C-alpha positions as a printed NumPy array, in Angstrom:
array([[ -2.201,  13.701, -12.157],
       [ -0.185,  14.087,  -8.97 ],
       [ -0.957,  14.068,  -5.297],
       [  0.751,  14.415,  -1.921],
       [  0.281,  11.053,  -0.218],
       [  0.688,   9.819,   3.321],
       [  1.91 ,   6.255,   3.49 ],
       [  1.15 ,   4.105,   6.53 ],
       [  2.604,   0.726,   7.461],
       [  0.563,  -1.945,   9.174],
       [  1.543,  -2.798,  12.736],
       [ -0.094,  -6.223,  12.203],
       [  1.44 ,  -7.386,   8.936],
       [  4.976,  -6.84 ,   7.682],
       [  5.082,  -5.344,   4.181],
       [  1.48 ,  -4.079,   4.118],
       [  1.064,  -0.35 ,   3.399],
       [ -1.814,   2.078,   2.869],
       [ -1.39 ,   5.064,   0.555],
       [ -3.893,   7.911,   1.073],
       [ -4.266,  11.542,   0.095],
       [ -2.443,  13.55 ,   2.763],
       [ -5.317,  16.049,   3.084],
       [ -7.907,  13.273,   3.64 ],
       [ -5.832,  10.992,   5.813],
       [ -7.471,   7.669,   6.658],
       [-11.062,   9.003,   6.684],
       [-12.09 ,   7.264,   3.405],
       [-10.552,   3.893,   4.316],
       [-13.339,   1.425,   5.199],
       [-13.522,   0.416,   8.865],
       [-13.378,  -3.3  ,   7.958],
       [-10.044,  -2.746,   6.2  ],
       [ -8.668,  -0.772,   9.144],
       [ -9.54 ,  -3.671,  11.473],
       [ -7.545,  -6.075,   9.272],
       [ -4.771,  -3.525,   8.72 ],
       [ -4.351,  -2.836,  12.429],
       [ -2.667,   0.2  ,  13.928],
       [ -1.552,   2.486,  11.092],
       [  1.984,   3.796,  11.644],
       [  2.929,   6.803,   9.507],
       [  5.899,   5.769,   7.356],
       [  6.357,   8.786,   5.063],
       [  4.803,  11.57 ,   3.036],
       [  5.522,  11.542,  -0.68 ],
       [  4.602,  13.57 ,  -3.767],
       [  3.483,  10.959,  -6.309],
       [  2.922,  11.601, -10.001],
       [  2.252,   9.064, -12.726],
       [  5.905,   8.947, -13.783],
       [  7.317,   8.37 , -10.311],
       [  9.114,   5.079,  -9.73 ],
       [  7.865,   3.312,  -6.621],
       [  9.508,   0.224,  -5.118],
       [  6.579,  -2.222,  -5.32 ],
       [  3.661,  -0.304,  -6.783],
       [  2.666,   1.327, -10.051],
       [  2.317,   5.075,  -9.416],
       [ -0.551,   5.497, -11.903],
       [ -2.489,   2.65 , -10.202],
       [ -1.831,   4.161,  -6.755],
       [ -3.158,   7.554,  -7.877],
       [ -6.205,   6.042,  -9.597],
       [ -7.144,   3.915,  -6.594],
       [ -6.82 ,   6.899,  -4.256],
       [ -9.032,   8.982,  -6.567],
       [-11.64 ,   6.214,  -6.913],
       [-11.602,   4.617,  -3.45 ],
       [ -9.723,   6.976,  -1.146],
       [ -6.793,   4.595,  -0.655],
       [ -4.36 ,   2.165,  -2.262],
       [ -3.474,  -1.005,  -0.341],
       [ -0.03 ,  -2.481,  -0.987],
       [  0.12 ,  -6.112,   0.093],
       [  3.289,  -7.912,   1.16 ],
       [  5.133,  -9.701,  -1.63 ],
       [  4.174, -13.346,  -2.163],
       [  7.009, -15.802,  -1.731],
       [  7.713, -17.74 ,  -4.901],
       [  7.237, -21.495,  -4.415],
       [ 10.368, -23.546,  -4.831],
       [ 10.828, -24.94 ,  -8.32 ],
       [ 11.418, -28.367,  -6.845],
       [  9.779, -28.553,  -3.428],
       [ 10.87 , -32.182,  -2.989],
       [ 14.591, -31.649,  -2.602],
       [ 14.9  , -34.75 ,  -0.398],
       [ 15.056, -37.115,  -3.385]])
């Protein structure tokens, strides 16, 4: 499976991206998600197939979510907690 995708970055939250089918745009993204996502800024258009290496997403999962739901939401990375948060000892 492969698809031409438009990728949008959130104006509200650093590191949050929406992947959608280029032909459909944002029309299948639920309104409630768009409210939380904020203004969608077009970042890039990309041909994605299952073997493509993406920076922080699994291409097969992206394609499946777009097919099933109309979008894939990439959340910002979670900061790892410090191994020893009490460094003041």
